[in-house]
C-alpha positions as YAML, in Angstrom:
chain: A
units: angstrom
residues:
- id: 1
  name: MET
  ca: [-0.69, 44.30, -26.63]
- id: 2
  name: THR
  ca: [3.11, 43.90, -26.27]
- id: 3
  name: LEU
  ca: [5.14, 43.82, -23.08]
- id: 4
  name: THR
  ca: [7.41, 46.79, -23.75]
- id: 5
  name: THR
  ca: [7.23, 48.09, -20.18]
- id: 6
  name: ALA
  ca: [6.95, 45.14, -17.86]
- id: 7
  name: SER
  ca: [6.52, 45.24, -14.08]
- id: 8
  name: ASP
  ca: [9.56, 44.34, -12.00]
- id: 9
  name: THR
  ca: [7.47, 41.64, -10.30]
- id: 10
  name: LEU
  ca: [6.53, 39.97, -13.59]
- id: 11
  name: PRO
  ca: [7.41, 36.23, -13.39]
- id: 12
  name: VAL
  ca: [9.80, 35.30, -16.21]
- id: 13
  name: ILE
  ca: [11.45, 32.09, -17.41]
- id: 14
  name: THR
  ca: [15.24, 32.29, -17.58]
- id: 15
  name: GLY
  ca: [16.27, 28.64, -17.94]
- id: 16
  name: MET
  ca: [14.90, 25.32, -19.14]
- id: 17
  name: GLY
  ca: [15.87, 21.66, -19.38]
- id: 18
  name: VAL
  ca: [14.14, 18.95, -21.42]
- id: 19
  name: VAL
  ca: [14.20, 15.16, -21.57]
- id: 20
  name: ALA
  ca: [11.84, 14.06, -24.35]
- id: 21
  name: PRO
  ca: [11.39, 11.02, -26.59]
- id: 22
  name: ASN
  ca: [12.52, 13.08, -29.58]
- id: 23
  name: GLY
  ca: [15.45, 14.93, -28.03]
- id: 24
  name: LEU
  ca: [17.61, 15.54, -24.96]
- id: 25
  name: GLY
  ca: [18.11, 19.20, -24.16]
- id: 26
  name: ARG
  ca: [16.36, 22.35, -25.33]
- id: 27
  name: GLN
  ca: [18.02, 22.68, -28.74]
- id: 28
  name: ALA
  ca: [17.65, 19.04, -29.82]
- id: 29
  name: PHE
  ca: [14.03, 19.04, -28.70]
- id: 30
  name: TRP
  ca: [13.23, 22.24, -30.61]
- id: 31
  name: GLU
  ca: [14.86, 21.04, -33.81]
- id: 32
  name: ALA
  ca: [12.83, 17.82, -33.58]
- id: 33
  name: LEU
  ca: [9.60, 19.80, -33.15]
- id: 34
  name: ARG
  ca: [10.37, 22.12, -36.07]
- id: 35
  name: SER
  ca: [11.08, 19.21, -38.40]
- id: 36
  name: GLY
  ca: [8.20, 17.09, -37.12]
- id: 37
  name: ARG
  ca: [10.57, 14.31, -36.07]
- id: 38
  name: SER
  ca: [8.62, 11.91, -33.90]
- id: 39
  name: GLY
  ca: [9.80, 9.97, -30.89]
- id: 40
  name: LEU
  ca: [6.85, 7.56, -31.06]
- id: 41
  name: ARG
  ca: [8.00, 3.99, -31.69]
- id: 42
  name: PRO
  ca: [7.30, 0.36, -30.74]
- id: 43
  name: ILE
  ca: [7.92, -0.19, -27.02]
- id: 44
  name: GLU
  ca: [11.43, -1.47, -26.36]
- id: 45
  name: ARG
  ca: [11.75, -1.17, -22.57]
- id: 46
  name: PHE
  ca: [9.82, -4.42, -22.11]
- id: 47
  name: ASP
  ca: [8.14, -7.07, -24.25]
- id: 48
  name: ALA
  ca: [4.76, -5.52, -25.00]
- id: 49
  name: GLY
  ca: [3.61, -8.34, -27.26]
- id: 50
  name: ASP
  ca: [0.77, -9.34, -24.90]
- id: 51
  name: TYR
  ca: [-0.38, -5.75, -24.31]
- id: 52
  name: PRO
  ca: [-3.01, -3.95, -26.40]
- id: 53
  name: VAL
  ca: [-0.76, -0.84, -26.35]
- id: 54
  name: ARG
  ca: [2.52, -1.33, -28.20]
- id: 55
  name: ILE
  ca: [3.51, 2.20, -29.21]
- id: 56
  name: ALA
  ca: [4.93, 4.78, -26.80]
- id: 57
  name: GLY
  ca: [7.07, 7.88, -26.61]
- id: 58
  name: GLU
  ca: [10.21, 6.30, -25.15]
- id: 59
  name: VAL
  ca: [13.38, 8.17, -24.24]
- id: 60
  name: THR
  ca: [16.05, 5.96, -25.80]
- id: 61
  name: ASP
  ca: [19.18, 8.12, -25.57]
- id: 62
  name: PHE
  ca: [19.25, 8.90, -21.84]
- id: 63
  name: THR
  ca: [22.16, 7.06, -20.18]
- id: 64
  name: VAL
  ca: [21.49, 7.57, -16.50]
- id: 65
  name: ALA
  ca: [25.11, 7.22, -15.35]
- id: 66
  name: GLU
  ca: [26.06, 10.17, -17.57]
- id: 67
  name: HIS
  ca: [23.59, 12.50, -15.84]
- id: 68
  name: ILE
  ca: [23.01, 11.29, -12.26]
- id: 69
  name: PRO
  ca: [25.54, 10.62, -9.46]
- id: 70
  name: SER
  ca: [26.03, 6.88, -9.03]
- id: 71
  name: ARG
  ca: [24.97, 7.03, -5.37]
- id: 72
  name: LEU
  ca: [21.49, 8.23, -6.41]
- id: 73
  name: ILE
  ca: [20.77, 5.66, -9.09]
- id: 74
  name: PRO
  ca: [19.71, 2.75, -6.79]
- id: 75
  name: SER
  ca: [17.34, 5.00, -4.83]
- id: 76
  name: THR
  ca: [15.53, 6.78, -7.66]
- id: 77
  name: ASP
  ca: [12.83, 5.98, -10.17]
- id: 78
  name: ARG
  ca: [13.38, 6.76, -13.83]
- id: 79
  name: SER
  ca: [11.07, 9.79, -13.58]
- id: 80
  name: THR
  ca: [13.19, 11.21, -10.75]
- id: 81
  name: GLN
  ca: [16.34, 10.68, -12.80]
- id: 82
  name: PHE
  ca: [14.75, 12.67, -15.63]
- id: 83
  name: ALA
  ca: [13.72, 15.42, -13.20]
- id: 84
  name: LEU
  ca: [17.19, 15.68, -11.66]
- id: 85
  name: ALA
  ca: [18.89, 15.93, -15.06]
- id: 86
  name: CYS
  ca: [16.42, 18.55, -16.27]
- id: 87
  name: SER
  ca: [16.81, 20.66, -13.14]
- id: 88
  name: ASP
  ca: [20.60, 20.60, -13.54]
- id: 89
  name: TRP
  ca: [20.27, 21.76, -17.15]
- id: 90
  name: ALA
  ca: [17.68, 24.42, -16.33]
- id: 91
  name: LEU
  ca: [19.79, 25.97, -13.56]
- id: 92
  name: ALA
  ca: [22.86, 25.96, -15.81]
- id: 93
  name: ASP
  ca: [20.85, 27.44, -18.68]
- id: 94
  name: ALA
  ca: [19.64, 30.25, -16.42]
- id: 95
  name: GLY
  ca: [23.08, 30.86, -14.96]
- id: 96
  name: VAL
  ca: [21.72, 30.33, -11.45]
- id: 97
  name: VAL
  ca: [24.26, 28.88, -9.02]
- id: 98
  name: PRO
  ca: [22.35, 28.03, -5.81]
- id: 99
  name: THR
  ca: [25.49, 27.96, -3.66]
- id: 100
  name: GLU
  ca: [26.14, 31.60, -4.57]
- id: 101
  name: MET
  ca: [22.67, 32.66, -3.39]
- id: 102
  name: GLY
  ca: [20.86, 32.55, -0.07]
- id: 103
  name: GLU
  ca: [19.92, 29.06, 1.09]
- id: 104
  name: PHE
  ca: [16.25, 30.08, 1.37]
- id: 105
  name: ASP
  ca: [16.17, 32.03, -1.93]
- id: 106
  name: GLY
  ca: [15.23, 29.01, -4.04]
- id: 107
  name: SER
  ca: [12.14, 26.77, -4.00]
- id: 108
  name: VAL
  ca: [10.94, 23.77, -5.98]
- id: 109
  name: VAL
  ca: [7.42, 23.00, -7.28]
- id: 110
  name: THR
  ca: [6.97, 19.96, -9.52]
- id: 111
  name: ALA
  ca: [4.14, 17.92, -10.99]
- id: 112
  name: ASN
  ca: [3.85, 14.16, -11.17]
- id: 113
  name: ALA
  ca: [0.82, 12.12, -12.15]
- id: 114
  name: LEU
  ca: [1.78, 8.48, -11.67]
- id: 115
  name: GLY
  ca: [4.47, 8.23, -9.00]
- id: 116
  name: GLY
  ca: [7.59, 6.11, -9.39]
- id: 117
  name: VAL
  ca: [5.79, 3.27, -11.13]
- id: 118
  name: GLU
  ca: [8.86, 1.44, -12.44]
- id: 119
  name: PHE
  ca: [10.50, 1.53, -9.02]
- id: 120
  name: ILE
  ca: [7.28, 0.22, -7.46]
- id: 121
  name: GLN
  ca: [7.12, -2.61, -10.00]
- id: 122
  name: HIS
  ca: [10.70, -3.67, -9.31]
- id: 123
  name: GLU
  ca: [10.15, -3.77, -5.55]
- id: 124
  name: LEU
  ca: [6.87, -5.66, -5.88]
- id: 125
  name: GLN
  ca: [8.63, -8.23, -8.03]
- id: 126
  name: SER
  ca: [11.28, -8.59, -5.31]
- id: 127
  name: LEU
  ca: [8.58, -8.98, -2.68]
- id: 128
  name: TRP
  ca: [6.68, -11.66, -4.61]
- id: 129
  name: SER
  ca: [9.69, -13.65, -5.82]
- id: 130
  name: LYS
  ca: [12.17, -13.28, -2.95]
- id: 131
  name: GLY
  ca: [10.30, -12.11, 0.14]
- id: 132
  name: PRO
  ca: [10.06, -8.93, 2.25]
- id: 133
  name: ARG
  ca: [13.75, -8.86, 3.23]
- id: 134
  name: HIS
  ca: [14.58, -8.10, -0.40]
- id: 135
  name: VAL
  ca: [12.46, -4.93, -0.58]
- id: 136
  name: THR
  ca: [14.80, -1.94, -0.33]
- id: 137
  name: ALA
  ca: [14.28, 0.78, 2.25]
- id: 138
  name: TYR
  ca: [14.30, 3.26, -0.65]
- id: 139
  name: MET
  ca: [10.79, 2.03, -1.44]
- id: 140
  name: SER
  ca: [9.54, 4.15, 1.47]
- id: 141
  name: TYR
  ca: [9.94, 7.33, -0.59]
- id: 142
  name: ALA
  ca: [11.10, 6.57, -4.16]
- id: 143
  name: TRP
  ca: [7.53, 5.81, -5.29]
- id: 144
  name: PHE
  ca: [6.05, 9.04, -3.93]
- id: 145
  name: TYR
  ca: [4.64, 11.84, -6.11]
- id: 146
  name: GLY
  ca: [6.59, 14.44, -4.15]
- id: 147
  name: VAL
  ca: [9.98, 12.74, -4.35]
- id: 148
  name: ASN
  ca: [11.13, 14.75, -7.38]
- id: 149
  name: THR
  ca: [10.66, 18.01, -5.50]
- id: 150
  name: GLY
  ca: [12.53, 16.55, -2.54]
- id: 151
  name: GLN
  ca: [15.44, 15.16, -4.54]
- id: 152
  name: ILE
  ca: [15.90, 18.41, -6.51]
- id: 153
  name: SER
  ca: [15.80, 20.51, -3.34]
- id: 154
  name: ILE
  ca: [18.32, 18.24, -1.59]
- id: 155
  name: ARG
  ca: [20.66, 18.09, -4.59]
- id: 156
  name: HIS
  ca: [20.81, 21.88, -4.92]
- id: 157
  name: GLN
  ca: [20.20, 22.80, -1.25]
- id: 158
  name: LEU
  ca: [17.05, 24.76, -2.06]
- id: 159
  name: LYS
  ca: [15.45, 25.35, 1.33]
- id: 160
  name: GLY
  ca: [12.65, 27.73, 0.41]
- id: 161
  name: PRO
  ca: [9.01, 26.56, 0.70]
- id: 162
  name: SER
  ca: [8.40, 23.87, -1.89]
- id: 163
  name: GLY
  ca: [5.60, 21.59, -3.03]
- id: 164
  name: VAL
  ca: [4.17, 19.11, -5.50]
- id: 165
  name: VAL
  ca: [1.04, 19.20, -7.66]
- id: 166
  name: VAL
  ca: [-0.89, 16.04, -8.56]
- id: 167
  name: THR
  ca: [-3.56, 17.00, -11.11]
- id: 168
  name: GLY
  ca: [-2.86, 14.48, -13.85]
- id: 169
  name: GLN
  ca: [-2.17, 15.84, -17.32]
- id: 170
  name: ALA
  ca: [-2.87, 19.38, -16.05]
- id: 171
  name: GLY
  ca: [-0.17, 19.15, -13.39]
- id: 172
  name: GLY
  ca: [2.64, 20.76, -15.37]
- id: 173
  name: LEU
  ca: [0.62, 23.95, -15.81]
- id: 174
  name: ASP
  ca: [-0.67, 23.92, -12.24]
- id: 175
  name: ALA
  ca: [2.89, 23.58, -10.93]
- id: 176
  name: LEU
  ca: [3.89, 26.62, -12.96]
- id: 177
  name: GLY
  ca: [0.92, 28.53, -11.54]
- id: 178
  name: ALA
  ca: [2.01, 27.63, -8.00]
- id: 179
  name: ALA
  ca: [5.61, 28.59, -8.73]
- id: 180
  name: ARG
  ca: [4.45, 31.93, -10.11]
- id: 181
  name: ARG
  ca: [2.65, 32.65, -6.85]
- id: 182
  name: LYS
  ca: [5.84, 31.98, -4.88]
- id: 183
  name: VAL
  ca: [7.77, 34.43, -7.04]
- id: 184
  name: ARG
  ca: [5.04, 37.05, -6.63]
- id: 185
  name: ASP
  ca: [5.20, 36.48, -2.87]
- id: 186
  name: GLY
  ca: [8.90, 37.32, -2.86]
- id: 187
  name: ARG
  ca: [10.72, 34.04, -3.52]
- id: 188
  name: ARG
  ca: [13.82, 34.85, -5.56]
- id: 189
  name: TYR
  ca: [13.61, 31.86, -7.93]
- id: 190
  name: VAL
  ca: [11.75, 28.56, -8.29]
- id: 191
  name: VAL
  ca: [12.63, 25.35, -10.10]
- id: 192
  name: THR
  ca: [9.37, 24.14, -11.61]
- id: 193
  name: GLY
  ca: [8.03, 21.65, -14.13]
- id: 194
  name: GLY
  ca: [6.96, 18.03, -14.30]
- id: 195
  name: ALA
  ca: [8.21, 14.49, -14.84]
- id: 196
  name: ASP
  ca: [6.71, 11.05, -15.42]
- id: 197
  name: ALA
  ca: [8.01, 7.70, -16.68]
- id: 198
  name: PRO
  ca: [5.15, 5.20, -17.15]
- id: 199
  name: ILE
  ca: [6.66, 2.99, -19.88]
- id: 200
  name: CYS
  ca: [6.84, -0.25, -17.91]
- id: 201
  name: PRO
  ca: [4.35, -3.12, -17.48]
- id: 202
  name: TYR
  ca: [2.88, -1.73, -14.26]
- id: 203
  name: GLY
  ca: [2.57, 1.79, -15.67]
- id: 204
  name: ILE
  ca: [0.95, 0.70, -18.93]
- id: 205
  name: ALA
  ca: [-1.40, -1.72, -17.14]
- id: 206
  name: ALA
  ca: [-2.58, 1.07, -14.85]
- id: 207
  name: GLU
  ca: [-3.20, 3.46, -17.73]
- id: 208
  name: LEU
  ca: [-5.07, 0.81, -19.73]
- id: 209
  name: THR
  ca: [-7.87, 1.01, -17.16]
- id: 210
  name: THR
  ca: [-8.73, 4.52, -18.39]
- id: 211
  name: GLY
  ca: [-9.68, 3.26, -21.86]
- id: 212
  name: LEU
  ca: [-7.96, 6.33, -23.33]
- id: 213
  name: LEU
  ca: [-4.82, 4.75, -24.83]
- id: 214
  name: SER
  ca: [-4.40, 4.09, -28.54]
- id: 215
  name: SER
  ca: [-3.99, 0.46, -29.61]
- id: 216
  name: GLU
  ca: [-2.82, 1.41, -33.11]
- id: 217
  name: THR
  ca: [0.41, -0.40, -34.03]
- id: 218
  name: ASP
  ca: [1.60, 2.08, -36.67]
- id: 219
  name: PRO
  ca: [3.51, 4.89, -34.89]
- id: 220
  name: SER
  ca: [2.54, 7.40, -37.58]
- id: 221
  name: ALA
  ca: [-1.17, 6.75, -37.00]
- id: 222
  name: ALA
  ca: [-1.22, 6.08, -33.27]
- id: 223
  name: TYR
  ca: [-1.79, 9.63, -31.94]
- id: 224
  name: LEU
  ca: [-4.03, 11.80, -34.13]
- id: 225
  name: PRO
  ca: [-5.80, 14.59, -32.21]
- id: 226
  name: PHE
  ca: [-8.66, 16.37, -34.00]
- id: 227
  name: ASP
  ca: [-8.54, 13.70, -36.74]
- id: 228
  name: ARG
  ca: [-11.39, 11.45, -37.84]
- id: 229
  name: ARG
  ca: [-9.13, 8.45, -37.22]
- id: 230
  name: ALA
  ca: [-8.32, 9.44, -33.61]
- id: 231
  name: SER
  ca: [-8.32, 6.38, -31.34]
- id: 232
  name: GLY
  ca: [-6.75, 7.60, -28.12]
- id: 233
  name: HIS
  ca: [-3.40, 8.96, -27.04]
- id: 234
  name: VAL
  ca: [0.06, 7.44, -26.93]
- id: 235
  name: PRO
  ca: [1.76, 7.38, -23.51]
- id: 236
  name: GLY
  ca: [5.06, 9.23, -23.30]
- id: 237
  name: GLU
  ca: [7.84, 9.63, -20.76]
- id: 238
  name: GLY
  ca: [10.16, 12.51, -19.97]
- id: 239
  name: ALA
  ca: [10.49, 15.75, -18.06]
- id: 240
  name: ALA
  ca: [10.68, 19.50, -18.47]
- id: 241
  name: MET
  ca: [12.01, 21.88, -15.82]
- id: 242
  name: MET
  ca: [12.18, 25.67, -15.86]
- id: 243
  name: ILE
  ca: [13.61, 28.44, -13.72]
- id: 244
  name: ILE
  ca: [11.05, 31.12, -12.91]
- id: 245
  name: GLU
  ca: [12.00, 34.36, -11.18]
- id: 246
  name: SER
  ca: [10.79, 37.93, -11.08]
- id: 247
  name: LEU
  ca: [11.95, 40.27, -13.82]
- id: 248
  name: TRP
  ca: [13.64, 42.36, -11.13]
- id: 249
  name: ALA
  ca: [15.57, 39.37, -9.74]
- id: 250
  name: ALA
  ca: [16.66, 38.28, -13.20]
- id: 251
  name: ARG
  ca: [17.94, 41.75, -14.05]
- id: 252
  name: GLU
  ca: [19.54, 42.25, -10.63]
- id: 253
  name: ARG
  ca: [21.71, 39.13, -10.97]
- id: 254
  name: GLY
  ca: [22.53, 39.91, -14.62]
- id: 255
  name: ALA
  ca: [20.56, 37.13, -16.34]
- id: 256
  name: THR
  ca: [21.74, 36.84, -19.93]
- id: 257
  name: GLN
  ca: [18.47, 35.54, -21.35]
- id: 258
  name: ILE
  ca: [14.76, 35.67, -20.72]
- id: 259
  name: TYR
  ca: [12.64, 33.24, -22.72]
- id: 260
  name: GLY
  ca: [9.38, 34.95, -21.87]
- id: 261
  name: ALA
  ca: [6.93, 35.79, -19.13]
- id: 262
  name: ILE
  ca: [4.13, 33.85, -17.45]
- id: 263
  name: THR
  ca: [1.42, 36.48, -17.79]
- id: 264
  name: GLY
  ca: [-1.76, 34.50, -17.13]
- id: 265
  name: TYR
  ca: [-2.98, 31.35, -15.41]
- id: 266
  name: GLY
  ca: [-6.40, 29.82, -14.86]
- id: 267
  name: ALA
  ca: [-7.61, 26.50, -13.48]
- id: 268
  name: THR
  ca: [-11.05, 24.92, -13.15]
- id: 269
  name: PHE
  ca: [-12.57, 21.58, -12.25]
- id: 270
  name: ASP
  ca: [-15.30, 19.97, -14.33]
- id: 271
  name: PRO
  ca: [-18.59, 18.95, -12.71]
- id: 272
  name: ALA
  ca: [-19.46, 15.27, -12.48]
- id: 273
  name: PRO
  ca: [-20.32, 13.77, -15.89]
- id: 274
  name: ASP
  ca: [-23.89, 12.95, -14.79]
- id: 275
  name: SER
  ca: [-24.55, 16.38, -13.26]
- id: 276
  name: GLY
  ca: [-26.01, 17.92, -16.40]
- id: 277
  name: ARG
  ca: [-23.64, 20.88, -16.08]
- id: 278
  name: PRO
  ca: [-21.17, 21.78, -18.86]
- id: 279
  name: PRO
  ca: [-17.39, 21.28, -18.72]
- id: 280
  name: THR
  ca: [-15.31, 24.31, -17.75]
- id: 281
  name: LEU
  ca: [-12.24, 24.42, -20.00]
- id: 282
  name: ASP
  ca: [-13.55, 27.59, -21.65]
- id: 283
  name: LYS
  ca: [-13.79, 29.19, -18.21]
- id: 284
  name: ALA
  ca: [-10.15, 28.31, -17.47]
- id: 285
  name: ILE
  ca: [-9.18, 30.01, -20.73]
- id: 286
  name: ARG
  ca: [-11.12, 33.16, -19.87]
- id: 287
  name: ILE
  ca: [-9.61, 33.25, -16.37]
- id: 288
  name: ALA
  ca: [-6.10, 33.01, -17.81]
- id: 289
  name: LEU
  ca: [-6.79, 35.75, -20.37]
- id: 290
  name: GLY
  ca: [-8.25, 37.99, -17.69]
- id: 291
  name: ASP
  ca: [-5.29, 37.33, -15.42]
- id: 292
  name: ALA
  ca: [-2.97, 38.35, -18.26]
- id: 293
  name: GLY
  ca: [-4.98, 41.46, -19.07]
- id: 294
  name: LEU
  ca: [-5.42, 40.23, -22.64]
- id: 295
  name: SER
  ca: [-8.32, 39.68, -25.00]
- id: 296
  name: ALA
  ca: [-8.82, 36.67, -27.23]
- id: 297
  name: ALA
  ca: [-7.61, 38.75, -30.17]
- id: 298
  name: ASP
  ca: [-4.20, 39.16, -28.49]
- id: 299
  name: ILE
  ca: [-3.45, 35.41, -28.53]
- id: 300
  name: ASP
  ca: [-1.36, 34.35, -31.54]
- id: 301
  name: VAL
  ca: [-1.38, 30.56, -31.05]
- id: 302
  name: VAL
  ca: [-2.99, 27.91, -28.84]
- id: 303
  name: PHE
  ca: [-1.07, 24.78, -27.85]
- id: 304
  name: ALA
  ca: [-3.92, 22.36, -27.26]
- id: 305
  name: ASP
  ca: [-4.21, 19.43, -24.89]
- id: 306
  name: GLY
  ca: [-4.99, 16.99, -27.73]
- id: 307
  name: ALA
  ca: [-6.83, 14.09, -26.11]
- id: 308
  name: ALA
  ca: [-7.26, 12.28, -29.48]
- id: 309
  name: THR
  ca: [-10.65, 10.89, -28.48]
- id: 310
  name: THR
  ca: [-13.94, 11.83, -30.08]
- id: 311
  name: SER
  ca: [-15.38, 13.33, -26.92]
- id: 312
  name: GLY
  ca: [-12.16, 14.91, -25.67]
- id: 313
  name: ASP
  ca: [-11.34, 16.58, -28.99]
- id: 314
  name: SER
  ca: [-14.89, 17.86, -29.41]
- id: 315
  name: LEU
  ca: [-14.92, 19.31, -25.91]
- id: 316
  name: GLU
  ca: [-11.60, 21.10, -26.41]
- id: 317
  name: ALA
  ca: [-12.48, 22.36, -29.88]
- id: 318
  name: ASP
  ca: [-15.79, 23.72, -28.57]
- id: 319
  name: ALA
  ca: [-13.98, 25.56, -25.76]
- id: 320
  name: ILE
  ca: [-11.46, 27.09, -28.17]
- id: 321
  name: VAL
  ca: [-14.15, 28.15, -30.64]
- id: 322
  name: SER
  ca: [-16.32, 29.59, -27.87]
- id: 323
  name: VAL
  ca: [-13.49, 31.97, -26.92]
- id: 324
  name: PHE
  ca: [-11.77, 32.67, -30.24]
- id: 325
  name: GLY
  ca: [-14.49, 31.97, -32.81]
- id: 326
  name: PRO
  ca: [-14.39, 29.46, -35.70]
- id: 327
  name: ARG
  ca: [-10.81, 29.11, -36.97]
- id: 328
  name: GLY
  ca: [-10.03, 32.29, -35.07]
- id: 329
  name: VAL
  ca: [-6.54, 31.33, -33.89]
- id: 330
  name: PRO
  ca: [-3.85, 28.82, -34.98]
- id: 331
  name: VAL
  ca: [-3.96, 25.63, -32.89]
- id: 332
  name: SER
  ca: [-1.21, 23.02, -32.64]
- id: 333
  name: VAL
  ca: [-0.44, 19.82, -30.74]
- id: 334
  name: PRO
  ca: [3.33, 19.31, -31.10]
- id: 335
  name: LYS
  ca: [3.27, 16.57, -28.47]
- id: 336
  name: THR
  ca: [2.09, 14.27, -31.26]
- id: 337
  name: THR
  ca: [5.87, 13.73, -31.54]
- id: 338
  name: THR
  ca: [6.35, 12.78, -27.87]
- id: 339
  name: GLY
  ca: [3.10, 11.27, -26.65]
- id: 340
  name: ARG
  ca: [1.18, 12.64, -23.68]
- id: 341
  name: MET
  ca: [3.73, 12.79, -20.88]
- id: 342
  name: TYR
  ca: [1.29, 13.04, -17.95]
- id: 343
  name: GLY
  ca: [2.75, 15.29, -15.24]
- id: 344
  name: ALA
  ca: [5.38, 16.55, -17.69]
- id: 345
  name: SER
  ca: [2.91, 17.22, -20.50]
- id: 346
  name: GLY
  ca: [1.88, 20.77, -19.65]
- id: 347
  name: ALA
  ca: [5.43, 21.77, -18.70]
- id: 348
  name: ILE
  ca: [6.89, 20.59, -21.98]
- id: 349
  name: ASP
  ca: [4.12, 22.42, -23.86]
- id: 350
  name: VAL
  ca: [5.12, 25.64, -22.06]
- id: 351
  name: VAL
  ca: [8.73, 25.06, -23.14]
- id: 352
  name: THR
  ca: [7.43, 24.57, -26.69]
- id: 353
  name: ALA
  ca: [5.40, 27.77, -26.50]
- id: 354
  name: LEU
  ca: [8.36, 29.82, -25.22]
- id: 355
  name: LEU
  ca: [10.65, 28.50, -27.96]
- id: 356
  name: SER
  ca: [7.94, 29.22, -30.54]
- id: 357
  name: LEU
  ca: [7.66, 32.83, -29.38]
- id: 358
  name: ARG
  ca: [11.41, 33.18, -29.63]
- id: 359
  name: ALA
  ca: [11.55, 31.82, -33.19]
- id: 360
  name: ASN
  ca: [8.22, 33.18, -34.48]
- id: 361
  name: GLU
  ca: [7.42, 29.65, -35.60]
- id: 362
  name: ILE
  ca: [4.58, 27.25, -34.75]
- id: 363
  name: PRO
  ca: [5.70, 23.59, -34.82]
- id: 364
  name: PRO
  ca: [3.23, 21.22, -36.46]
- id: 365
  name: THR
  ca: [0.69, 18.69, -35.28]
- id: 366
  name: VAL
  ca: [2.24, 15.57, -36.82]
- id: 367
  name: GLY
  ca: [0.05, 12.91, -38.42]
- id: 368
  name: SER
  ca: [-3.38, 14.54, -38.22]
- id: 369
  name: ARG
  ca: [-4.58, 14.99, -41.80]
- id: 370
  name: GLU
  ca: [-8.24, 13.91, -41.95]
- id: 371
  name: LEU
  ca: [-9.47, 16.78, -39.83]
- id: 372
  name: VAL
  ca: [-12.98, 16.90, -38.39]
- id: 373
  name: ALA
  ca: [-14.60, 19.89, -40.10]
- id: 374
  name: GLU
  ca: [-17.12, 20.29, -37.29]
- id: 375
  name: HIS
  ca: [-14.31, 21.21, -34.90]
- id: 376
  name: ALA
  ca: [-13.86, 24.50, -36.80]
- id: 377
  name: ILE
  ca: [-10.28, 25.03, -35.62]
- id: 378
  name: ASP
  ca: [-7.22, 26.15, -37.60]
- id: 379
  name: LEU
  ca: [-5.00, 23.14, -36.88]
- id: 380
  name: VAL
  ca: [-1.35, 23.70, -37.81]
- id: 381
  name: THR
  ca: [-0.08, 20.61, -39.66]
- id: 382
  name: ALA
  ca: [3.13, 22.03, -41.12]
- id: 383
  name: LEU
  ca: [5.74, 24.38, -39.66]
- id: 384
  name: ARG
  ca: [4.23, 27.86, -39.81]
- id: 385
  name: SER
  ca: [6.24, 31.09, -39.61]
- id: 386
  name: THR
  ca: [4.25, 34.01, -38.20]
- id: 387
  name: PRO
  ca: [4.81, 36.87, -35.73]
- id: 388
  name: LEU
  ca: [4.14, 35.61, -32.19]
- id: 389
  name: THR
  ca: [3.82, 37.63, -28.99]
- id: 390
  name: HIS
  ca: [1.35, 35.72, -26.78]
- id: 391
  name: ALA
  ca: [0.66, 31.96, -26.65]
- id: 392
  name: LEU
  ca: [-1.99, 30.02, -24.74]
- id: 393
  name: VAL
  ca: [-1.22, 26.53, -23.43]
- id: 394
  name: LEU
  ca: [-4.07, 24.19, -22.44]
- id: 395
  name: ALA
  ca: [-4.13, 20.99, -20.41]
- id: 396
  name: ARG
  ca: [-6.92, 18.66, -19.35]
- id: 397
  name: ASP
  ca: [-7.12, 15.46, -17.37]
- id: 398
  name: SER
  ca: [-9.82, 12.81, -17.46]
- id: 399
  name: GLY
  ca: [-10.22, 13.32, -13.71]
- id: 400
  name: GLY
  ca: [-11.77, 16.74, -14.36]
- id: 401
  name: PHE
  ca: [-8.77, 19.06, -14.05]
- id: 402
  name: ASN
  ca: [-8.41, 21.95, -16.52]
- id: 403
  name: ALA
  ca: [-5.57, 24.47, -16.70]
- id: 404
  name: ALA
  ca: [-4.58, 27.30, -19.02]
- id: 405
  name: VAL
  ca: [-1.38, 29.36, -19.07]
- id: 406
  name: VAL
  ca: [-0.53, 32.45, -21.13]
- id: 407
  name: VAL
  ca: [3.13, 32.99, -21.98]
- id: 408
  name: SER
  ca: [4.32, 36.24, -23.55]
- id: 409
  name: ARG
  ca: [7.43, 37.53, -25.22]
- id: 410
  name: LEU
  ca: [9.19, 40.52, -23.72]
- id: 411
  name: ASN
  ca: [10.26, 43.32, -26.03]
...
């Protein structure tokens, strides 16, 4: 199936902005993915010598004063600064100028998993060391999961109905699903994506409680999904924002580019681990395929969640095989070059999928070499050129959230 005659109401992506550990901006990020250039490195933002986790996907080339107005810097967490920069770039990339459109034409839907953890840490340190008079009033909102949506909407005067999604690692896909609904309901355009910035003592300490982080000290061996040596994931920071609008709206305003369409979305929630009932990632995949009007045979590549734990990888591989058959579709985890970016993870995987469709190239899963044969998946470990029309993006969270999104190229 190809989208040669698409409905005017089809939700399409016309702009994107990326802040990632291996590149700022769409083009730099894509070139890093193609070449397998990793952004995983020893933590530099603080002394991690006493922490069991010492490798992270840090953004080292983002100078906040170059991207954010000085008046906003004292009142925003690092994750919000990433989100603001990405939304600026996405709107510019799409050629959308909010001031030239109706004030209620635009909405914002973002995902965030951890809140403004670095901002929280700073204010707690002020409270403990100096007293309550030294806690800034900005603390009342800068920590909040929804602050990125609020700051983007204020900055660009987007007064349409907006929201935030908090579903952990699945949030980036769920935000895109919510944004798609707004476009289908008549909203002219939506800024959507996710952002998180957990690379600080408080953020790492909180994530250590999950038992899912890798303690490997070699960056090249720290994050190895579907590998026999897998020992957990590497935390990453960053953001990805996209502009989603209907095909009609994009054409009506003379959009110069369309990266692709969001043709399918599905979400499920796993039963309690002790319930005796099976997980439901495979169901989310089938819902997304059905929503897109596609069969498993129509999907050209799967961008997997890549938990890099024995149980998580087995669960995901089983779900993929149950839908596509053994080694029935190429599978890749390009975020082995960025780490798992929490609320931004699914959004940046959608950006990856759209750029892959455009280039007819699948970027590799970096580092995974000793593959688990029992998984029976076709894991892409080197850049692969192949015709691509439809891609499936998966996301899971240890809290039980599953999401799947189908993106398709327009002909």
